[in-house]
VOBA-1610 file (N, C-alpha, C; in pm, whole numbers, padded with zeros to 5 digits, always signed):
BEGIN
Met+09239+03551+09673Met+09101+03513+09708Met+09039+03612+09807Ile+09123+03662+09900Ile+09072+03753+10002Ile+09015+03880+09939Arg+09077+03924+09828Arg+09026+04044+09761Arg+08886+04021+09705His+08861+03903+09653His+08730+03873+09597His+08625+03864+09708Ile+08663+03805+09821Ile+08570+03798+09934Ile+08535+03938+09982Leu+08635+04025+09991Leu+08609+04163+10031Leu+08521+04234+09929Phe+08540+04204+09802Phe+08456+04262+09697Phe+08311+04221+09716Trp+08287+04094+09744Trp+08149+04048+09766Trp+08087+04119+09886Leu+08168+04140+09991Leu+08118+04209+10110Leu+08090+04356+10081Val+08171+04417+09993Val+08145+04555+09952Val+08010+04565+09881Val+07984+04472+09791Val+07855+04470+09721Val+07740+04456+09821Phe+07756+04366+09916Phe+07654+04346+10019Phe+07630+04473+10099Ala+07738+04533+10150Ala+07726+04650+10238Ala+07670+04772+10163Thr+07718+04795+10041Thr+07673+04914+09968Thr+07528+04900+09924Asn+07482+04779+09902Asn+07341+04762+09865Asn+07248+04766+09986Ile+07302+04744+10105Ile+07224+04774+10225Ile+07196+04924+10229Ile+07300+05004+10206Ile+07285+05149+10206Ile+07194+05193+10092Gln+07208+05128+09975Gln+07119+05158+09863Gln+06973+05134+09902Gly+06947+05026+09972Gly+06811+04995+10013Gly+06755+05093+10114Ile+06844+05147+10199Ile+06799+05241+10302Ile+06781+05381+10246Thr+06880+05430+10173Thr+06879+05570+10129Thr+06814+05588+09992Gly+06812+05482+09910Gly+06754+05494+09777Gly+06852+05540+09671Phe+06979+05558+09707Phe+07078+05600+09607Phe+07217+05557+09653Ala+07315+05579+09565Ala+07459+05568+09597Ala+07514+05426+09600Gly+07433+05325+09570Gly+07484+05189+09576Gly+07604+05167+09486Thr+07591+05201+09358Thr+07699+05176+09262Thr+07817+05267+09284Ile+07791+05397+09302Ile+07903+05490+09313Ile+07979+05470+09444Leu+07910+05422+09547Leu+07978+05391+09673Leu+08060+05263+09659Ala+08011+05168+09580Ala+08081+05041+09562Ala+08199+05053+09466Met+08192+05145+09370Met+08291+05147+09263Met+08435+05170+09310Pro+08465+05273+09391Pro+08606+05293+09429Pro+08670+05174+09500Pro+08609+05121+09609Pro+08675+05005+09672Pro+08677+04882+09583Ser+08576+04866+09498Ser+08572+04750+09409Ser+08685+04755+09307Ile+08712+04874+09254Ile+08822+04891+09159Ile+08954+04856+09227Leu+08970+04901+09351Leu+09094+04873+09424Leu+09110+04724+09452Leu+08998+04656+09476Leu+09003+04514+09515Leu+09019+04420+09396Val+08939+04441+09291Val+08939+04345+09180Val+08972+04407+09045Gly+08993+04540+09040Gly+09030+04604+08916Gly+08909+04657+08839Tyr+08935+04756+08756Tyr+08830+04823+08679Tyr+08757+04726+08586Asp+08833+04640+08517Asp+08773+04552+08416Asp+08686+04443+08476Thr+08694+04423+08606Thr+08603+04330+08675Thr+08490+04406+08744Ala+08526+04512+08816Ala+08426+04586+08894Ala+08320+04652+08807Lys+08364+04719+08701Lys+08268+04797+08621Lys+08161+04712+08555Pro+08196+04605+08482Pro+08090+04525+08418Pro+07999+04454+08518Ile+08053+04409+08630Ile+07970+04340+08729Ile+07872+04437+08794Leu+07918+04553+08836Leu+07829+04651+08898Leu+07727+04703+08798Asn+07765+04708+08671Asn+07671+04749+08567Asn+07554+04653+08557Val+07581+04523+08557Val+07475+04423+08550Val+07387+04429+08674Leu+07446+04451+08790Leu+07367+04464+08912Leu+07271+04583+08903Gly+07315+04689+08835Gly+07227+04804+08813Gly+07108+04768+08725Ile+07131+04685+08625Ile+07020+04638+08540Ile+06920+04558+08622Leu+06970+04468+08705Leu+06882+04384+08786Leu+06800+04468+08884Ala+06865+04566+08946Ala+06793+04653+09040Ala+06684+04731+08967Gly+06715+04779+08846Gly+06615+04851+08767Gly+06499+04763+08727Leu+06528+04640+08688Leu+06422+04547+08649Leu+06328+04516+08765Phe+06384+04505+08884Phe+06301+04476+09002Phe+06197+04585+09023Val+06239+04711+09010Val+06145+04822+09028Val+06049+04830+08910Phe+06100+04812+08788Phe+06015+04826+08669Phe+05902+04724+08669Val+05931+04601+08707Val+05829+04496+08706Val+05712+04533+08797Thr+05741+04598+08907Thr+05636+04630+09004Thr+05575+04769+08984Gln+05645+04858+08911Gln+05597+04997+08904Gln+05599+05054+08762Ala+05591+04969+08661Ala+05600+05015+08522Ala+05494+05120+08488Arg+05377+05108+08547Arg+05267+05201+08515Arg+05295+05343+08562His+05395+05360+08649His+05425+05493+08703His+05536+05565+08624Val+05593+05500+08523Val+05702+05561+08447Val+05651+05682+08369Asn+05724+05792+08377Asn+05697+05910+08294Asn+05773+05889+08162Trp+05703+05842+08060Trp+05769+05802+07936Trp+05826+05920+07858Lys+05767+06038+07874Lys+05821+06156+07806Lys+05960+06189+07860Glu+05972+06197+07992Glu+06103+06225+08052Glu+06200+06110+08029Phe+06149+05988+08033Phe+06233+05872+08006Phe+06299+05883+07869Gly+06220+05915+07766Gly+06274+05927+07631Gly+06378+06037+07620Lys+06350+06150+07683Lys+06444+06263+07680Lys+06576+06226+07748Val+06566+06168+07866Val+06686+06132+07942Val+06771+06030+07866Val+06708+05927+07814Val+06781+05822+07742Val+06850+05879+07618Ala+06780+05965+07544Ala+06838+06021+07422Ala+06962+06105+07452Val+06952+06195+07551Val+07063+06285+07581Val+07178+06210+07649Met+07144+06124+07745Met+07250+06053+07816Met+07322+05952+07728Thr+07254+05898+07628Thr+07321+05806+07535Thr+07434+05876+07463Val+07411+06002+07424Val+07518+06081+07361Val+07635+06096+07458Gly+07604+06127+07585Gly+07710+06139+07685Gly+07783+06008+07708Ile+07709+05897+07710Ile+07771+05766+07730Ile+07869+05735+07618Leu+07831+05766+07495Leu+07922+05743+07383Leu+08048+05828+07398Gly+08031+05951+07449Gly+08148+06034+07478Gly+08234+05972+07587Gly+08168+05915+07688Gly+08242+05846+07795Gly+08320+05727+07742Phe+08260+05653+07649Phe+08332+05541+07586Phe+08460+05591+07518Gly+08448+05705+07450Gly+08564+05761+07380Gly+08674+05803+07477Ile+08635+05870+07586Ile+08733+05911+07687Ile+08800+05789+07749Lys+08719+05688+07779Lys+08773+05565+07839Lys+08873+05498+07746Ala+08842+05497+07617Ala+08934+05435+07520Ala+09066+05511+07514Leu+09060+05643+07527Leu+09182+05723+07523Leu+09268+05703+07647Leu+09204+05682+07761Leu+09277+05676+07888Leu+09302+05535+07938His+09251+05435+07868His+09257+05299+07923His+09399+05249+07943Gly+09490+05303+07868Gly+09629+05261+07886Gly+09689+05312+08016Asp+09629+05414+08076Asp+09678+05471+08201Asp+09565+05473+08302Met+09546+05361+08372Met+09434+05349+08464Met+09444+05448+08579Ser+09565+05495+08611Ser+09579+05590+08721Ser+09501+05717+08695Val+09490+05756+08568Val+09413+05876+08533Val+09265+05852+08562Leu+09215+05734+08525Leu+09075+05701+08553Leu+09049+05699+08703Tyr+09143+05645+08780Tyr+09126+05640+08925Tyr+09119+05782+08984Ile+09206+05869+08935Ile+09207+06007+08985Ile+09077+06078+08949Leu+09029+06059+08826Leu+08904+06122+08784Leu+08787+06075+08870Leu+08780+05944+08894Leu+08671+05893+08977Leu+08685+05942+09120Gly+08807+05942+09173Gly+08829+05990+09309Gly+08786+06134+09327Leu+08823+06220+09232Leu+08785+06361+09239Leu+08634+06378+09227Phe+08572+06301+09138Phe+08426+06310+09121Phe+08354+06269+09249Val+08398+06159+09309Val+08332+06108+09429Val+08351+06205+09546Ile+08472+06259+09562Ile+08496+06356+09670Ile+08412+06481+09649Gly+08406+06530+09524Gly+08323+06647+09495Gly+08177+06622+09526Leu+08129+06504+09491Leu+07991+06468+09520Leu+07966+06464+09670Ala+08060+06406+09745Ala+08044+06396+09891Ala+08041+06534+09956Ile+08133+06621+09916Ile+08137+06756+09973Ile+08010+06832+09940His+07964+06822+09816His+07841+06891+09776His+07722+06838+09855Gly+07715+06706+09871Gly+07603+06647+09944Gly+07599+06690+10089Leu+07715+06688+10156Leu+07720+06731+10296Leu+07691+06880+10309Trp+07739+06959+10215Trp+07714+07104+10219Trp+07565+07134+10208Thr+07496+07066+10118Thr+07353+07093+10100Thr+07272+07047+10222Ile+07321+06945+10293Ile+07251+06901+10414Ile+07261+07005+10524Tyr+07381+07060+10545Tyr+07403+07153+10656Tyr+07382+07299+10617His+07373+07326+10487His+07347+07463+10440His+07237+07459+10335Pro+07113+07439+10376Pro+07001+07432+10281Pro+06996+07557+10194Lys+06965+07536+10066Lys+06961+07647+09971Lys+06843+07738+10002Glu+06871+07868+10007Glu+06764+07965+10028Glu+06693+07993+09897Glu+06569+08039+09908Glu+06492+08071+09789Glu+06558+08186+09714Thr+06576+08172+09586Thr+06635+08276+09502Thr+06543+08305+09385Glu+06578+08405+09311Glu+06499+08439+09193Glu+06503+08323+09095Pro+06387+08285+09039Pro+06387+08174+08943Pro+06470+08206+08819Lys+06541+08107+08769Lys+06624+08127+08651Lys+06537+08130+08527Ser+06589+08195+08424Ser+06515+08202+08299Ser+06499+08064+08240Gly+06397+08047+08156Gly+06371+07917+08096Gly+06488+07867+08015Ala+06554+07956+07940Ala+06666+07915+07856Ala+06784+07868+07940Leu+06811+07941+08051Leu+06923+07904+08137Leu+06896+07771+08206Arg+06774+07754+08255Arg+06740+07628+08322Arg+06747+07511+08223Thr+06701+07532+08099Thr+06708+07426+07998Thr+06853+07388+07968Ala+06940+07490+07956Ala+07082+07464+07931Ala+07144+07386+08047Glu+07109+07424+08169Glu+07158+07352+08287Glu+07114+07206+08286Asn+06987+07185+08252Asn+06933+07049+08251Asn+07005+06960+08150Tyr+07027+07013+08030Tyr+07096+06934+07928Tyr+07242+06909+07967Ala+07305+07007+08032Ala+07443+06989+08078Ala+07451+06879+08183Leu+07351+06876+08274Leu+07347+06770+08375Leu+07333+06633+08310Leu+07243+06623+08213Leu+07219+06494+08148Leu+07341+06447+08068Leu+07403+06539+07995Leu+07523+06502+07919Leu+07636+06459+08011Ser+07657+06536+08118Ser+07763+06503+08214Ser+07735+06369+08281Ser+07608+06347+08315Ser+07569+06220+08375Ser+07600+06104+08281Gly+07573+06124+08152Gly+07601+06020+08053Gly+07749+05990+08042Val+07832+06094+08041Val+07977+06075+08031Val+08028+05995+08151Val+07989+06038+08272Val+08032+05968+08393Val+07981+05824+08394His+07858+05805+08347His+07801+05671+08346His+07873+05582+08244Gly+07911+05639+08131Gly+07981+05562+08030Gly+08117+05513+08076Ile+08181+05590+08166Ile+08314+05553+08214Ile+08306+05466+08339Phe+08222+05508+08435Phe+08224+05445+08568Phe+08091+05382+08610Val+07988+05384+08525Val+07855+05335+08561Val+07807+05406+08688Ser+07839+05534+08701Ser+07810+05609+08824Ser+07749+05745+08794Gly+07666+05752+08691Gly+07605+05880+08656Gly+07482+05914+08736Gly+07444+05827+08830Gly+07320+05844+08905Gly+07304+05977+08976Pro+07405+06023+09052Pro+07387+06149+09126Pro+07353+06268+09036Leu+07416+06277+08920Leu+07387+06388+08830Leu+07248+06373+08768Leu+07208+06250+08737Leu+07073+06229+08684Leu+06969+06260+08790Ile+06996+06224+08915Ile+06905+06256+09024Ile+06888+06407+09036Ala+06999+06481+09019Ala+06992+06627+09027Ala+06895+06683+08923Tyr+06892+06620+08805Tyr+06799+06665+08701Tyr+06657+06619+08729Leu+06638+06489+08752Leu+06502+06436+08766Leu+06430+06492+08887Ser+06505+06526+08993Ser+06440+06582+09111Ser+06377+06718+09082Arg+06420+06782+08974Arg+06362+06910+08935Arg+06231+06893+08859Val+06219+06783+08787Val+06105+06769+08694Val+06004+06663+08737Leu+06044+06572+08825Leu+05953+06468+08872Leu+05944+06476+09024Arg+05837+06536+09072Arg+05823+06559+09216Arg+05763+06439+09289Glu+05684+06360+09219Glu+05616+06248+09284Glu+05715+06131+09299Lys+05730+06081+09421Lys+05836+05985+09452Lys+05825+05854+09373Thr+05704+05803+09359Thr+05687+05676+09288Thr+05722+05690+09141Thr+05677+05800+09079Thr+05710+05827+08939Thr+05860+05844+08920Phe+05922+05917+09013Phe+06066+05939+09008Phe+06140+05805+09011Arg+06106+05720+09108Arg+06175+05592+09126Arg+06153+05500+09006Ala+06030+05494+08956Ala+06000+05407+08843Ala+06072+05454+08717Thr+06077+05587+08697Thr+06138+05641+08575Thr+06289+05622+08576Ile+06355+05655+08687Ile+06501+05644+08691Ile+06544+05498+08683Ser+06466+05408+08741Ser+06500+05265+08734Ser+06490+05214+08591Thr+06391+05261+08516Thr+06374+05220+08377Thr+06486+05276+08290Val+06530+05398+08322Val+06644+05457+08252Val+06767+05368+08267Trp+06792+05320+08389Trp+06912+05238+08411Trp+06906+05107+08335Ile+06788+05051+08320Ile+06777+04926+08243Ile+06830+04947+08102Val+06788+05056+08039Val+06827+05082+07900Val+06974+05123+07890Leu+07015+05220+07971Leu+07151+05272+07959Leu+07255+05169+08002Asn+07228+05096+08109Asn+07322+04993+08150Asn+07329+04879+08048Ser+07220+04856+07977Ser+07221+04755+07870Ser+07311+04799+07755Ile+07311+04929+07726Ile+07403+04983+07624Ile+07547+04958+07666Ile+07576+04984+07793Ile+07711+04961+07845Ile+07745+04813+07842Leu+07648+04728+07874Leu+07670+04583+07869Leu+07708+04539+07728Val+07640+04591+07627Val+07672+04558+07488Val+07815+04600+07455Asp+07855+04719+07502Asp+07991+04766+07477Asp+08093+04678+07550Asp+08060+04636+07671Asp+08151+04547+07745Asp+08167+04413+07672Leu+08058+04362+07615Leu+08066+04239+07537Leu+08150+04261+07411Arg+08129+04375+07347Arg+08202+04407+07224Arg+08352+04414+07248Thr+08391+04472+07362Thr+08533+04490+07391Thr+08597+04368+07456Gly+08520+04262+07476Gly+08576+04137+07526Gly+08595+04129+07677Leu+08527+04215+07753Leu+08542+04211+07899Leu+08481+04085+07959Trp+08373+04036+07895Trp+08301+03922+07954Trp+08367+03790+07916Thr+08434+03732+08014Thr+08499+03602+08000Thr+08434+03505+08099Met+08470+03380+08093Met+08413+03281+08186Met+08445+03314+08332Pro+08570+03355+08364Pro+08597+03393+08504Pro+08511+03510+08551Leu+08486+03607+08462Leu+08403+03721+08500Leu+08259+03678+08521Leu+08209+03591+08434Leu+08073+03540+08449Leu+08059+03464+08581Lys+08159+03385+08616Lys+08157+03313+08743Lys+08153+03411+08860Glu+08233+03516+08852Glu+08234+03618+08957Glu+08097+03685+08969Gln+08034+03711+08856Gln+07902+03773+08856Gln+07800+03683+08927Leu+07803+03556+08898Leu+07709+03463+08961Leu+07732+03452+09111Ile+07859+03454+09152Ile+07890+03445+09295Ile+07840+03567+09370Val+07849+03684+09307Val+07816+03809+09377Val+07665+03833+09388Leu+07586+03764+09307Leu+07441+03787+09306Leu+07375+03768+09443Pro+07405+03660+09516Pro+07341+03645+09647Pro+07374+03759+09743Phe+07497+03812+09735Phe+07535+03925+09820Phe+07456+04050+09783Phe+07434+04069+09654Phe+07355+04182+09605Phe+07211+04174+09655Phe+07148+04059+09633Phe+07008+04045+09673Phe+06991+04052+09824Ala+07086+03994+09898Ala+07079+03999+10044Ala+07092+04142+10095Gly+07182+04218+10035Gly+07199+04358+10074Gly+07075+04440+10046Met+07017+04423+09926Met+06896+04497+09890Met+06781+04462+09983Leu+06766+04334+10013Leu+06657+04289+10100Leu+06673+04344+10241Leu+06794+04334+10296Leu+06817+04385+10431Leu+06799+04536+10436Gly+06849+04606+10334Gly+06834+04751+10330Gly+06689+04794+10325Ser+06608+04723+10246Ser+06466+04758+10236Ser+06393+04735+10368Lys+06438+04636+10445Lys+06378+04612+10577Lys+06421+04718+10677Leu+06550+04754+10675Leu+06601+04856+10767Leu+06545+04994+10736Tyr+06505+05016+10611Tyr+06450+05145+10568Tyr+06336+05190+10659His+06254+05096+10702His+06137+05129+10783His+06169+05143+10931Arg+06292+05111+10971Arg+06326+05109+11113Arg+06431+05211+11153Met+06504+05264+11056Met+06619+05347+11090Met+06604+05488+11036Asn+06682+05578+11093Asn+06679+05719+11054Asn+06748+05735+10919Gln+06668+05762+10815Gln+06723+05770+10680Gln+06819+05887+10666Ala+06789+06000+10730Ala+06875+06119+10718Ala+07015+06090+10771Thr+07024+06013+10879Thr+07155+05977+10935Thr+07234+05893+10836Phe+07167+05801+10769Phe+07236+05715+10674Phe+07278+05791+10548Val+07202+05893+10510Val+07243+05977+10397Val+07373+06048+10430Lys+07382+06103+10552Lys+07506+06169+10595Lys+07622+06069+10597Leu+07596+05950+10652Leu+07700+05847+10657Leu+07746+05809+10517Thr+07652+05802+10424Thr+07686+05767+10285Thr+07783+05868+10226Tyr+07758+05997+10248Tyr+07846+06100+10195Tyr+07985+06094+10259Val+07990+06064+10389Val+08120+06050+10456Val+08197+05932+10397Leu+08129+05820+10376Leu+08194+05703+10316Leu+08239+05731+10173Leu+08159+05808+10099Leu+08199+05846+09964Leu+08328+05926+09967Phe+08337+06021+10060Phe+08457+06103+10070Phe+08579+06016+10100Ile+08566+05925+10196Ile+08678+05838+10234Ile+08720+05749+10117Ser+08623+05688+10049Ser+08656+05598+09938Ser+08719+05674+09823Gly+08672+05797+09797Gly+08733+05879+09693Gly+08876+05916+09726Ala+08901+05951+09853Ala+09036+05988+09896Ala+09131+05869+09884Ile+09084+05751+09923Ile+09167+05630+09911Ile+09204+05605+09766Leu+09109+05627+09676Leu+09134+05605+09534Leu+09239+05702+09481Leu+09238+05825+09530Leu+09336+05924+09485Leu+09478+05885+09523Phe+09492+05820+09638Phe+09625+05787+09688Phe+09663+05642+09664Lys+09592+05578+09571Lys+09622+05438+09539Lys+09764+05426+09486
//
């Protein structure tokens, strides 16, 4: 029982950070959640929470969605998600491999994030259109693969969308709408593979108040606290959680 209580608190705490920084809620929650309640519980529950978070933004900001970019992202990432399903099916018999992959990904993300904070990128010669296009599609495909396995493709998608959507409201509305669709695809696959049982549904219902409380508190703290400090803290926590996962 103590593991489930800790899982609920993880959801609460990580969604406070999500509300403050605007990112990292799921990927920060995933490593400790897997350790506490297992992949087959953590992944589907966090996936549904992602749908709910996306719906909240979409209902209030649907008119700001960039539908052209939305269609492109969904089409390319869906291919990656299907690839992620295939990789997951191949490795599901050995969960330690999945844990190592997620741990390495999270640590790499944390190191990259901290590096960019303390070593801002200098202006360089613009890349050719073909090279930039190839990079963009690689980011989207990779994001889809990671999302299909761990529901944690957000950082890679952010890397792409931040290049093409400069206006903050459009960015937030578009990425939230993307998660509604892509997480719904993952939900269908979770239903197909039999992950959703009555105990899992009960766990989902129990965790909802912790999710909403975290999001609400985070949105209130957003206006009172230094966001840059919390972004740095988020990357440090990502590094620690990734390292713990590697040595599970």
